[in-house]
C-alpha angles and dihedrals in degrees: 000000000000088000088064098036097053099058093039091051090048092050092048091048090052091048089049093053094044092050091046091053090048093050094047091046091052090054092047091049092047092051090045095242089124122042123213090211088075107092098222094048091047093050093050092045096048091043091053091047092052091047097048102035093084087056096046099042098071090045091052089052091057099041122078117256110272095168105194093036121058109206097177095090090050093050092046091047092052091048092052092048091048093049094045100044107027117013103041096047090049095049101040103034100053 
């Protein structure tokens, strides 16, 4: 079972870090601490958006429309944390 648990835990940790960076960057861009006119910031931002949009799109289809506030990253973040910390250890380490 550890052969399954190890890679899944690694993937969920990577998803956690990538989502955390995306969420913090969105706040920093919203509060104009980071500027999308800087090439490095723009490349990182658009790369993260292209990477995470396939995860967020199905969640946005299920959630109600809260136009100014996007709740899809929060829901995806909570799902990743739940899988990583609670569900996977219970299923695989019995």
